[in-house]
C-alpha positions in Angstrom: 26.3 -18.9 -22.7 29.9 -18.5 -22.6 30.2 -17.4 -26.1 27.3 -15.4 -26.3 28.1 -13.4 -23.4 31.5 -12.8 -24.4 30.1 -11.4 -27.7 28.2 -9.0 -25.8 30.8 -7.6 -23.5 32.7 -7.1 -26.7 30.1 -4.6 -28.3 30.2 -2.4 -25.1 32.7 0.9 -25.7 34.7 1.2 -22.5 36.1 4.2 -23.5 33.1 6.3 -22.3 30.7 6.5 -20.1 27.3 5.8 -21.0 23.8 7.1 -19.7 21.2 4.9 -17.8 19.0 5.3 -20.9 22.3 4.2 -23.1 23.0 1.2 -20.5 18.8 -0.2 -20.3 18.8 0.2 -24.3 21.9 -1.8 -24.6 20.4 -4.9 -22.2 17.7 -5.0 -24.2 18.9 -4.8 -27.5 21.1 -7.5 -26.2 19.3 -10.1 -24.3 19.7 -13.4 -25.4 18.7 -15.8 -22.4 14.8 -17.6 -23.0 13.8 -15.8 -19.7 12.8 -12.4 -18.2 16.9 -11.0 -17.3 17.5 -9.0 -14.4 20.0 -6.4 -13.7 22.3 -5.9 -11.0 23.6 -2.0 -10.1 26.7 -1.0 -7.9 26.5 2.5 -7.2 29.7 4.2 -5.8 28.8 6.3 -2.6 31.9 7.5 -1.6 31.6 6.3 2.2 33.5 4.2 4.1 31.0 1.4 5.2 33.8 0.5 8.0 32.5 3.3 9.9 29.0 3.1 11.5 28.0 6.7 10.9 28.4 6.2 7.2 26.6 2.6 6.7 23.7 2.7 4.1 20.9 0.7 5.0 17.3 0.9 2.9 15.2 -0.6 0.5 13.5 0.8 -2.3 10.2 -0.1 -4.0 10.3 -0.1 -7.7 7.0 2.3 -9.2 6.2 -0.3 -11.8 6.8 -3.6 -9.3 9.2 -6.4 -10.4 7.4 -6.7 -13.6 5.5 -9.2 -12.7 1.5 -9.0 -12.3 -0.4 -10.9 -9.8 -3.3 -12.6 -11.3 -6.2 -12.4 -8.7 -9.0 -15.1 -8.6 -12.4 -14.0 -6.5 -14.6 -16.4 -5.2 -17.9 -14.5 -4.9 -21.2 -15.2 -5.9 -24.0 -12.7 -7.5 -24.1 -8.9 -6.7 -20.3 -9.9 -5.2 -19.0 -11.6 -8.3 -20.4 -8.8 -10.2 -18.4 -6.2 -7.5 -14.8 -8.2 -8.1 -15.3 -8.3 -11.6 -16.0 -3.9 -11.7 -13.0 -3.5 -9.5 -10.5 -5.3 -12.3 -10.2 -9.0 -10.4 -8.8 -11.4 -13.3 -11.1 -14.1 -12.4 -14.6 -14.1 -10.3 -17.3 -16.6 -9.9 -17.9 -20.0 -7.6 -18.7 -23.3 -8.6 -17.6 -22.6 -12.1 -14.0 -22.0 -11.2 -13.9 -24.8 -8.5 -14.5 -27.3 -11.3 -12.1 -25.7 -13.9 -9.5 -25.8 -10.7 -10.3 -29.6 -10.1 -9.9 -30.4 -13.6 -6.0 -28.9 -13.2 -6.9 -25.2 -13.9 -4.2 -23.1 -12.3 -3.8 -19.9 -14.4 -3.5 -17.3 -11.4 -1.4 -16.5 -8.4 -3.4 -15.5 -5.5 -6.8 -16.1 -4.3 -8.9 -14.6 -2.4 -12.9 -14.8 -1.3 -16.2 -13.0 0.0 -16.0 -15.4 3.2 -12.4 -15.1 3.8 -12.8 -11.2 4.2 -16.1 -11.3 6.0 -13.9 -13.2 8.7 -11.5 -10.6 8.7 -14.2 -8.3 9.3 -14.5 -6.5 6.2 -17.1 -6.3 3.6 -15.9 -6.9 -0.3 -16.8 -3.1 -1.1 -14.1 -2.2 1.4 -11.6 -2.7 -0.8 -11.2 0.2 -3.4 -8.8 -1.8 -5.5 -9.3 -5.4 -7.4 -6.0 -7.0 -5.4 -5.5 -6.7 -2.3 -2.1 -8.6 -2.2 -0.7 -5.6 -3.9 -2.3 -2.9 -1.3 -1.4 -1.2 1.5 -4.3 -0.4 4.2 -5.6 2.7 6.2 -7.8 1.6 8.9 -9.6 4.6 10.6 -11.6 4.5 13.9 -13.7 7.9 14.6 -13.9 7.2 17.9 -17.0 9.5 18.8 -19.0 8.4 16.2 -18.3 5.1 16.6 -17.3 4.6 12.9 -14.6 2.4 11.4 -13.2 2.3 7.9 -10.7 0.5 5.7 -9.2 2.1 2.8 -7.0 0.3 0.5 -4.3 1.7 -1.4 -2.3 0.2 -4.2 1.6 0.0 -3.8 2.5 2.2 -6.5 -0.2 5.0 -5.8 1.4 5.2 -2.4 4.7 5.6 -4.1 3.5 8.3 -6.9 1.8 10.4 -4.7 4.8 13.0 -3.1 5.3 14.3 0.5 3.4 17.5 0.6 6.1 20.4 1.9 4.5 23.3 1.0 1.3 22.6 2.9 1.2 22.2 7.0 0.5 19.3 9.0 -2.6 21.1 10.6 -3.9 21.8 7.2 -3.7 18.2 6.0 -5.5 16.7 9.2 -8.1 19.4 9.2 -8.5 17.9 5.2 -8.8 14.6 6.0 -10.9 14.9 9.3 -13.3 16.7 6.8 -13.7 14.4 4.3 -14.1 11.3 6.8 -17.1 12.8 8.3 -18.3 13.9 4.8 -18.3 9.9 4.1 -19.5 9.1 7.7 -22.9 10.8 7.0 -23.3 9.9 3.2 -22.3 13.2 1.5 -18.8 11.7 0.1 -18.4 8.8 -1.4 -14.5 7.7 -1.2 -14.3 5.5 -3.9 -15.8 8.5 -6.4 -13.7 11.5 -4.8 -10.5 11.6 -6.6 -9.4 14.0 -3.9 -9.9 12.0 -1.2 -7.1 9.3 -1.2 -4.8 11.6 -2.0 -5.0 13.5 1.1 -5.4 10.6 2.8 -1.9 9.3 1.4 0.0 12.7 1.7 -0.9 12.9 5.2 0.3 9.2 6.1 3.3 10.1 4.8 3.7 13.2 6.8 3.7 11.2 10.1 6.5 9.8 11.8 5.2 6.6 12.3 4.8 6.2 8.2 8.5 7.6 8.7 9.4 4.6 11.1 7.5 2.2 8.8 10.0 3.2 6.1 13.2 3.1 8.0 12.4 -0.4 9.0 11.8 -2.0 5.7 8.8 -3.3 6.1 6.7 -4.9 2.9 3.1 -4.2 3.9 1.6 -1.2 5.7 -1.1 -1.3 8.0 -1.9 2.5 9.2 -4.6 3.2 11.8 -5.6 6.3 12.4 -7.6 7.1 15.7 -10.0 10.0 15.1 -10.6 12.4 18.2 -13.2 14.7 17.4 -13.2 18.1 19.4 -17.0 19.4 20.7 -15.0 22.7 19.2 -15.7 21.5 15.4 -13.7 19.6 12.6 -10.9 21.9 12.8 -9.9 20.9 16.1 -10.2 17.2 15.0 -7.2 15.0 16.6 -5.5 12.6 14.2 -3.8 9.6 15.9 -1.8 7.2 13.5 0.3 4.4 14.4 1.7 1.0 12.3 0.9 -2.2 13.3 3.3 -4.7 12.8 1.6 -7.3 10.9 2.4 -9.6 7.8 -1.3 -10.5 7.0 -2.7 -9.5 3.7 -5.0 -7.8 6.0 -5.9 -6.9 9.8 -8.8 -8.7 11.0 -11.4 -5.9 12.4 -11.4 -7.3 15.9 -7.3 -7.0 15.8 -7.5 -3.6 14.9 -10.1 -2.4 16.8 -8.0 -4.0 20.5 -4.9 -2.1 19.0 -6.9 1.2 18.6 -8.4 0.5 21.7 -4.9 0.0 24.0 -4.1 3.3 22.3 -7.3 5.0 23.2 -6.3 4.2 26.4 -3.0 5.4 26.9 -3.9 8.7 24.9 -6.7 9.5 27.7 -4.5 9.3 30.5 -1.1 11.1 28.6 -3.8 13.7 26.8 -6.8 14.2 28.5 -7.1 17.7 26.7 -7.4 15.6 23.5 -10.9 14.5 24.4 -12.0 17.7 25.5 
């Protein structure tokens, strides 16, 4: 290993600066390990870490993940098996998969079952993405309509949607509230509306709750929105967001509702005007 590494180092031109593109190309062309190699990157920020106001901490979500795709197996029967396969699950089935696993087949990384999702209070159809292990979740409680919905957002999609700087927050609130109302009334299918999830993500990323979650460096986002609808129309609707602190893949519906009701009790006392 030492000779191979010395050989690669000897081919680096240390007399000039190299672009990131050149560095990546060089690393790929001169890789010699029998496994996927990793790269350490050092950045000179020009700060004094001994001073508390100059310390830099943070986390970065890679736009294309870590290079390893998670293979998901779904235990389901009949129509639910078809739903899982249509959504993109790597494997879906029931007794046939159990038999293969008993024979030593383990060509998957994560397994989830319809029963597991139902135990959490959600239906298989609530997951817009095939892999809940690579998703963030937005839970919407439309208080007046007594309607609760779960939306899954793939981690890469959350990163891809930019924070809209040219759209006022009040407009985003209106757009999301209007779409949620259409979904509840059956005039809009969230999974087939290419504009809805980007609007929901854009609103999410404009909130203080999301900014706090980013600063804390948590891996999984459980974003809950209480919708307080005014009798004056959808344009007066109030969206009350907050983030649940949980490492679970998905919150149980009962736990989510308990958190939602706690906030409703607080808001109704502190801001009764929101409920008029």
